[in-house]
Structure formats: C-alpha cells, structure tokens
N, C-alpha and C positions, 0 to 999 in steps of 0.2 A: 416733618421738615424743620430743620433748625432755624431757618429765617423766621418762620411763623412763630416758633416758640420764643425766639429772641425778642420779637416784637411784642408778644404777649407779656413777657417778663418786663420789658421796658415800659409798656403801658401800665402794668400793675404798679411799677415803681412810681410812675407819674401820679397815679391815684394816691399813693401813700405820701409822696413828698410834696406834691403841689396842691392836691385837693384834700389832703389829710384824711383819707379814707382807706381802710384796709379792705381789699377784695380777696376773699378766701379761695375763690376758684375762678378759672377763666371762663367757666360756663354758667356762673351765677347770673340770673336775670337782674340787671342793675336797677331797672325801673320797678319791677315787682318787689325786690328786696328793700326798696326805699333808699338805695345808694344815690341814684340820680333823680333829682326833681328838676323843675325848669331852670332854676338858678344854677344848680350844679352842672346841668347839661351845657349851659352857655359857658361856664368856666372850663369844662372839659374841652369844648370846641376851640376855645382860645388857646388852651394849653397844647392841644394837638397841632394847631396851626404854628405856634411858636416853636415847638419841639421838632417838628418834622418839616418845617419850611414850606408849607403850602397854604393856599387860601381856600376856604370852603364857601361855596355859593349856596344860598338858601334852597334853590331848586334841586341841588344834588343831595340834600339831606333826607335820608330815609331812616326813620326811628329804629327799624330793625337792624340797621348797620351798627347801632350803638347799644344794643340790648345787652351784650356780654363783652368781656375783654377780648374773647376770641373773635367775635364779630368786628370789634373795633380794629383789631390787628389785621384782619382780612381787608377791611376798608382802607386802612393806612397803606398796606402793601399794594393794593390796586391803585391808590392815588400816586404812590411813588413810581409804579410801573408806567402809569399814563403820562407822567412828567418826564420820564427818561428820554424819549425821542427829542424833546426840545433841548436837552442838555448835551446831546451827542455833539462832539466837536470833530468835524472831519478835517484832519490835518494831514499834510504830507505832500 
C-alpha cells in the first residue's frame, strides 16, 4: 500500500533530519539496535506530535508500536484515521 510506504519514508526522513539518525530498514528493531533509548524516544514522540499534528497520551503508548519504522507508520496511520471523524465538516 502506497500510503503505508509513504509514511515509512516520511518517518525515516524525520529520523535522519530531526533526530540525526539513519535507519537502514523499516523493519530494524530500533531499541535492540540502540537507535532509540529513553531520551531519543521522548524526542521521537515530540517530533511525531509536531509533524503529524496529534497529541499522545501516556496511556496510549505501547513500546511495540515504536519498535520499528514500519510499526511507527502503522501507529501514525491509525492515529490519523481515528482523528478523521472529528475533522469531517458536514456542509451543504
């Protein structure tokens, strides 16, 4: 699906540009590889909130949602879908 790949690419660019980390594969385990530690994880969350325009509550954070770029893309896509009904403007 192109939307998923687009999100993966966009998130990989965020890692490179904003977090100054190259992620070689969307399936790389970011924690196991040492890319994400607690400080970098907080920076990632702030970057995602800023870039995609949503707020993250502590209770909705599951570490596995952030384990790989692919998982992060799925999480972001789900967040965006869940926000859509509130943005629908019934006009006419």
